[in-house]
Each structure stands twice: as structure tokens, then as C-alpha cells.
N, C-alpha and C positions, 0 to 999 in steps of 0.2 A: 415676791415683789420685784426682785431683780429680773426674773424672767419676763414680767409684764413690761418693765422699762425697756429691756433690750428688744423684745418682740415689737412693741409699739413704735420704737424708734426706727427699726428696720422697715416696718410696713409703711409708716408715714413718710419717711424720706424716699423710699422706693416709689411710692405712688406720686408724691409731690414732684419727683424728677420727670415723670412721664406726662402729667396732666396739666392742662391749662384751666384757668378759672371758668366756672360755668356761668350761664347767663344771669340767673338771679343772684349769684354770689357777687358778680361784678357790680350790681346795684349797691350793695353794702360798701364795696370798695370806693365807689364814687362819694358816698356820704363820709366815709372815714378820711379820705384825702381832703375833702372840703373842710372838715372839722380841724384836721391837723394843720392845713396850710392857710385857711381863710377864717377859722374861728367860728364857723356856724355849721349846724347840721342841715345841709341843703343838698339838693339833687345835682346842682351844677354850680360852678364858681359864681358867687355873687347872687345866688338865688335866695328865695325866702326860706325860713326854717320849715322843714317838712319831715314828717315821719313816714317815709316810704320803705323803711327797713324794719324787719320784724325782730332782729337780734340786736336790741339797743345796747346792752352792756358789752357785747362783743365789739360793737362799733367803737365804743370808748377805748377798749383795750387795743384794737388795731390802730386807732389814731395815735395812741401812745407809742406803739412800735414805730409808726411812721416818723414820729418826732426824733427818734434816735437813728433814723436811716434805714430801717428794715422795710422791705416791700410788703404790700398788702398780702399777697399770697403766702409769702414766707411767714408773716406774722400769724396768719390763721393756722398754718401748719404747726408752728411752735405752740400756740395756745391750745390747739386740739390735742397735740401730743401730751402736754401737761394735764389737760382735762382727762384724757384717757388713762393716764397713770393714776391720778387721784380717784377717778371713778372705779378703777380696778380695785383699789384699796377699800373703798366703801362697799363694793359688791362682795368682796371676800369677807369683810367683817360682818356683813349682814347675814351671809350664808354660813360662814364658819365650817368649811368642808373638813372632813376628818382625815383624809388621806392625801398624799402628795399627787397621785394621779388625778384625783378630783380637782385639785387646784390647777394643775396644768391644763386639763380639759376645759375648765371654767375660763381661764385666761385666753385659750385658743378661740373658743366660741365667742367670747366677748370681743376680741380683736377682729373677728370675722363678720360681725354684724355689718350689714350693707351700708349703714349710715356712717361707718368709719371712713368709707371711700368718699362719701359726700363731704365729710369734714375736711378731707384733703384738697378738695376743689373749691373750698371757700365757705361752706355752710357751717352754721353754729350748732349743729345737732349735738355733738358730744359735749360741747361747752355748756349748753343748757341742761343736758342730762346730768352733768356733774353737780349742779346746784340741787336738782331734784333728789339725787342719791344722797347728797349731804344732808338735806332736810330729813329724809327717812332715817339715815344713820344716827344723827344726833338725837332725834326724838326717841328712837328705839333704845338709845343708851341714856335716856332721861336727862339729856343736856338741853333744857328747854330754850334757853336764851339763844344758843347756837342754832337750834332747830328753827326758831322763828326768824333768825337772821338769814339762814339759808333759804327760807321761804321768800323773804323779801328780795334777796339777790336773784332768785329764780324768777320772780315777778318782773324785775328790771331786765333780766337777761332776755326774756321773751314775753312781753305783756299779753300777747294773744293767747298763749298757753300757760300763763301764770297761775291759772286756777288749779293746776295739778299740784305744785308744791303747797299752795294754800289749802287745798283739800286734805293733803297729808297732815299739815299742821293742825287743821281743825280737828281731825280724827283723834290725834294724840293730845292736843291742847284741851279739848272739851272733857277728855277723860280725867284730866288733872286740873280742872278749873278751880278747885278749892285750894290748890297748892299756890302759895304766895309767889314762889320762884317762877312757876309757870305763868301766872297772871302778869307778872312784870314783863316777861318775854312777849306775851301777846300784846300788851299795851305799847311796848317799844315797836313792835311790828306795825300796829295801827298808826302810830305817829309817823313812822318812816314812810309807810305806804301812802298815807294821806298827803304828806309833803311831796312825795314823788308824783302822785297823780295831779296835784295842783300845779306843780312845775310843768308837767307835760301839757296840761290844758293852757297854761299861760304861754308856753314857748311854741307849741305846735298848733294850738287852737282847735284840737279835736280830742275826743274822749278815747278813741282807739287808733292804732296805726292804720294808715290808708289801705293796706292790703286786706284788712278785716272787712271794710265796707265793700270793696270790690268783689271779694270772694264769697260773700254771703248774700248776693243778690240774685242767685239763680232761682228759677221757678221751682217751688218746693212741693214735695210729696207730703200730704197731711200738714202743710204749712210749716214743716220743720226740716225734713230731710231732702237731700238732693238725690234723685233717682240714680243718676250716673255714678255718683260717688258711692252710694250703697252697693251698687253692682261691683264697683272696683274693689271696695273693701272686702266684699264677700270672697272674691277670687284671690285677694291678697292674703286673707287670714285662713282660707279653707285648708291649705296644707298643714296649718298648725292647730287645727281643731282637735286632733288626737292629743297633742301635748296639753292644750288648754283643758280638755275634758278630764284627763288624768289629774291635772293640777287641782281642779275644782273638787274632784272626788277625794283627793288627798287632804284638802283643807277641811272638808266635812268630817273626815275621820280623825283629825288631830284633836288632842285634848284642848279644852277651851283656853287654857292659859298660853297655848302656843299659836292661837289662831289670829291674833290681832295684826301682826306684821304681814303674813301672807294675804289676809283679807284686805288690808289696806292697799297692798300692792295690786291685787286683782281689781279692786274697784277704782282706785285713783290713777294707776298707771296703765291699765288696759281698757276698762270699760269707759271711763270718762273721756280719754283722748279719742277713742274710736267713735263715741257719740258725737264729739265735737267735729271730727273730720267729716262725718256723714252729713253734717249740716252745711258744709261749705262746698264750693265748686270743686270739681275733680281737677285739682291742680297739684298733683302729687308726683311730679316728674322725677328727675334724676335721683337715683340712689334711695328712693322711697323715704326721703329725709323726714317726712312728717310721722313716719311710723316708728321712730326710735323708741319712744316710751312704751308702746305695747310690746315690742320685741324685748326690750330691756326688762320690763316687768315679767314677761314669761320666762326669761332666762333666770331671774331671781327665784321665781316660783319652782321651776323644775329642779334647780339645785338645792333649794331649801328643803323641798320635800324628799329629795333623794336621800338625805341624811335620816329623815324620819320614817319614810316608807320606801326602802331601797328597791324592793322587787319590782313594783309597778313603775317606779321612776327610772329604772335603767332603760327601759324601752322608750320612755318619753324623752330622755336626754339624747339618746341616739337618733331618734327621728328628728328632733329639733336641730341637732348638729348637721345632719345630712341636708335638710332643707335650707338652713341658713348658708351653708357652704355653696349650695347651688345658686341662691339668690345673689350672694356676694360676688361670686365669680362672674355672673351675668353683668352686675354693675361695674365690675372692673373692666370687662370688655367694652362696655359702653363708654367708660371714661377714656379708654385708649382711642376709641373710634371718634370721640368728639374732637380730638386733636386734628382730625381731617376736615373740620368745619372751615368754611371760608371766612367766617365772621371775625375771628380774632386777628389773623394776618391782614385782612382787608381793612379792619378798623385801625390797626396800627399804621398802615400806610396812609390812610385818609387823615389820620391825626397829624402826621408830618406835613400834610398839604394844607389843612385848614388852620392849624395852630390855634384852635379854640375860637376862631372868629366866625360869626354867623349864628343862625338859629336853626334848630332841628325839631321836627315833629315826628314821633316814632311810636310804634308798638314794641319794637325791639329795645327794651328799656335797660338792658344790662351792659353788655360789652361795648356797643357803639357809643352811648353817652359817656361811659367811663373813659374811653380812649379819646374821644373827640373833644371833650371839655367845652362843648358849645352850650349856649342857652337852649335848654331842652324842654319840650312839652311831651310828657308821656300821655299819649292820647287815650290810652286805656284807663288811666287814672290811678295806677299804683303809686305814682310819685308826683302827681299833680292834683292838689286837693279839690279844685273846682270840678274835676272830672271823675272823682272817686265814686259819686253817687248818681251820675247821669251820663248820657251818651254825648259824644263829641258833636259840636255844632260848627257850622261854617264860620260863625262870628268868632269862635275861639281861635281858629286858624287865621282869620283876618286880623285879629289883634296881635298874634305872635309874628305874622309875616315871615314864615320860615324860608330859609334858603335851601333846605333839603327836607323831604318827607320820605321816611323809610318805614315800611310796614310789611307784615305777612298777611296775605289774603286769607279769608275765612275758608277753612277746610281744604286748603291747598287749591281752591278752585278759582282760577283766574277768569273764567267765563262769567262768574257772578258780577265782576266789576263792570262789565259791559251792559248789564241789565239795569232797568230803572230802579232807583232806591225806594224801598218801602219803609217809610218812616214809622218808628215805633217808640213808645216811651220806655219799654223794657230795655235795660242796658244789655247790649249784645255786641259781639265782635264784628259781625257782618256790617252792621250800620256804622260802627266806628271806622272801619277801614274803607267803607264805601264813601263816607263823607270826606275822608282824607284824600281819596283818589279823585273824587269829583272836584274838590277844591283845587288840587294840583292841575288838573286838566283845564279848568276854567281860567287859571292864571298863566297858562302856557308853559308849565313845567315839562321838561324832557323826561320821558319815562323809560326805565330800563328794568330788566329782570336779571337778578343775580342768583346763581345756584348756591344753596346753603352748603353743599359739599364742594370740595375743590374740583376744578374742571378735569384734572388728570386722575381722578379717583374712578377708574373704570373697572369693569369686571375682571380684566386680565391683570390689573395692578393692585388688587385688593390685598391688604396685609392679612397675616394669619388670624389676628384677633377678630377681624371683621368677618372672615369666612366662617370661623367657629361660631360667632354670635348669630350669623344668618342660619346656620344649621340648627342651632338650639331653639330660637324663637321666631325664625322666619323674618328677621329684621331686613327691610328693603334697603339694599345698598347697591349703588349710591342712591341717596335720597332724591326724590323728585321735587322736593320743596324748592320754591323760588320766592325770593323776597323782592318786593317792588321798591326801587330807588327812583325818586322823583327829584329833579334838580332844577332850581329856578334859572330861567334863561339869562338873568343878569348877575348871577353869583360869580364873583371874580375868580373862583377856583373851579369853575364848571369844567373847563377842558381837561385839567389835570385829574379831576375826579372821574370823568368819563373814561380817560385812558386807563386809570386804575381798575375801573369796573370791567372793562374789556379784558384786562390782564387776568382777572379772576373768573373768566368765563361768562361775563354778563353779555346781554344782547338787548337790542332795542325792542320795546314793547309794541306788538302789532295786534290790535283787537281781533279776536276770533281765532288766533293761532296759539 
């Protein structure tokens, strides 16, 4: 345990020192600051209550840290560090390795999971996993009240994926439904969960967080699965097929009285999350943060079976270790490379200019709104309830009267903006950005293109981590991505904003170029 604490502290503080918050993590920071400083869970200061953040319980914890003067990023680092230590304890107790070298290897692999890096740049992956592991641990040790309590906290921590701890609780709870102690825990869970869901409906006015509605509207294969996501998951899990196959074989050959825990892990922590991910949009960007539960479940299986069937599991553990190390190192290089993004320093300078005054319409819903503190419409709908289930319309922008419109064109293709808009009822990025662009042009907004990478990030000045990442995965550096900045001609800060845009390599938009 001491090794887990020291290693996690070193990794977390080292990574936190180098990394800046990522785009989606900054969304949660906006909500946390508004809750801490303005008393409401809203996207921008003075906004209506909105659930555009998936990690609800983490939001409350970060807001508490803000109250005592700790920054959002440091708060998440501290919470993730604590969660990693507690999770290490749960994993070790579930597996009960026999030898010291097994324990050391277990802790190393656990700390190397790529989602650990995601936790350091603001995501609640490890925090959510702690409640899932706690649920499994307490039920396995026949502490039913604590097991149901962990299931409830897991539901609050991440309502979209709350079915995972609930599924674990049901597997164990149904097996002991005749036990009065187990029944009381289940009744307590139902009362707490019912109260929580009623409060959410009353406070936010929606059954699920807004990202759920946005990310489940893709055109579906067989009416259920997203083709692109299935393809992505296939390539993501393909390297681990060997470890998964050996684990399944190991489960089959276990005595019946040893099968419940590994079977529960396999079904609830691997199969169910992968099934859910395959039904949503392919939005599994930095650090593969949504894949934490399948990786964690597989880690538990290979080490659990290593004790029972050591010969076949030796190879499984080694293969898993090598593949996780490769993925984690790739994610670490990407975390370093994101520090060369224009958006964080640009947003910081713009924040000093606008001082939270004015209105913003944007698809870049994280860092810019978090820093600018303006009245903001997320035109994609992740944080604006009226747009979570439909496309943006001209009337929406007419009602907002934005002073700035900032968006990223569909598929990096600026030429599409000059083509006539093809209206469609299906929610899609192209129509959303096209409407925003057409509205800005019709209102006389000045249009600029700002490179996502810093202007001095050239082939001759690339840092070592960028060069290595390019060799590994062919990552294009510098990125050709350009974000569109549109500024109202009468915005009082227009000139200062334009000067800042030019400072970060921006240029005037010329159709056709």
C-alpha cells in the first residue's frame, strides 16, 4: 500500500506539473466554479441550472475545494490521487495476490492504465472507478449495506454509466434477496436513488445529462449500434483479445464457488460498458477515458486467474502489461503535446480583455467559456438544453445576439462553409456550424481563422515528445486545424480581440483560400 501511495503521488504530481486541463474537463470546471461562487449548477455565471457535466459527484467535490481556495485542476489532481490509492486497496483485496512481486506488478500496471493520465488533466475516470470497485469489494465481502451505498454513490458520480455499479449490486443482491440485511440495503438504495432522480428532474428538468441526448443521436446500425464506434472499439480492444480469451477460458475451468466474482467482473465491467459505448457517438477522445471500466475489469481478471491458473495467466499478464504500457505512453505524449495548443493561452488573454462581458456562441464548449465567463450558448447542445435534441437555428442566435461566434468547421473543411446549406432534421455538426457561419455573415461579423497549434510550432521547433509521437502513430504536427472566430462589428472589445488573434497566428478569412 505504501508503494501504491508513493508511486501514485509521483505520477500524479509529475503529470499535473506538465499538463493543462483538457477541453471537456474545462466544461466541468465552469460548472464547479459557478456552483462554488454563484450557488447554482450552471454553464456560465447567472445561467439557468443545466446538467452538461457527466461527473456530477466530482463536480460537488471540486466546488468544495474551490470554497477553501484550491484551484479546479489541483482539486481534481488531489481527488484523483486519493481515488487511485483507495482503488488500489480495493483491487488488491479483490485479487489477493500471493507474492510480493505480484503485488508490485499489479500496482505498476494499475498506475499505468491510460485513464490515469486522463484523471490528471481533469477527467473523473478514476474517481468513478473507485465507487465501482468499492461496490464490488463490499458485496464480495458480504457487506450489503455498504455495497448498495457504493452503488448509489457510483450512480451519482456518473449517472450515464451508473448502470455498472447497479448491475454489480443486482447480481449480488438478488443472490441474497432472502437475507433481511441485504433487503434493507436494497430498500435504502431505492429510496436514495429515487430521491436523487426526483431532485435531478426538479432541478435540471431532464431525465439524463445533456451529453447523453447529444451522443446517442447518431444514425444507428440495426437501430442500436453506431458503426463508427463499433469499428473504433474493435481496434481498441483487438490488442487485448488474447488476454480476454485466456480470462474467459480460465473462468470456465474454475470451480463453481469461485466463479461469481470473475463472471460479475466480465459481464458488468467489460461487456456492459462496451455495449453502451457502441450505442453512442464515437466521442472517445483523449486518454480513452471511457474505456476505464473494461481495462480495469480485465486487469482484475488476469490477476485473479493468475493465482488460480498460473501457467496460462503468466503470458496473459505479460501481454496485457506491454500493451497497456504502449497505450499509456502514447497518451502521455499527447498530453504533453496539447500544451502547444493555442486555445488555453489565447482564452486566458481574451478573458483579461472581455472581463466576462458580452455573449458567446460556440462549439468549443470547454476552455473558452470557462476562461471567458461570458453568457454562452453551446450550439452543439452539450450544455444548452434547447439544442441537445435538435440542430441550431437562426432564431436561436437571433435571441442570444452574440458578440462572438467561435466554432470548428466540419471535418476541417473550410470550403464547405462557402457552399449552400442543405437543411436536414438529423442533428449534425455540418449544419450546426453552417448556421452559425451564415448568421455571422448576415450580421456583418468580421471573420478570422485561428490555428489550433501555436504559430511558432514548426517542423524545426518541434519538441522531442511530438517527434516521438509522430513516429509512433503518424500524428500530423503541426495540426492543420483552424477555428473560426467571428466578432460583431459593434463589440466594444473588437479591436483588442483582433490584435490578440493576430498575435496567435490568426488571419482574415478569405472565401476560397
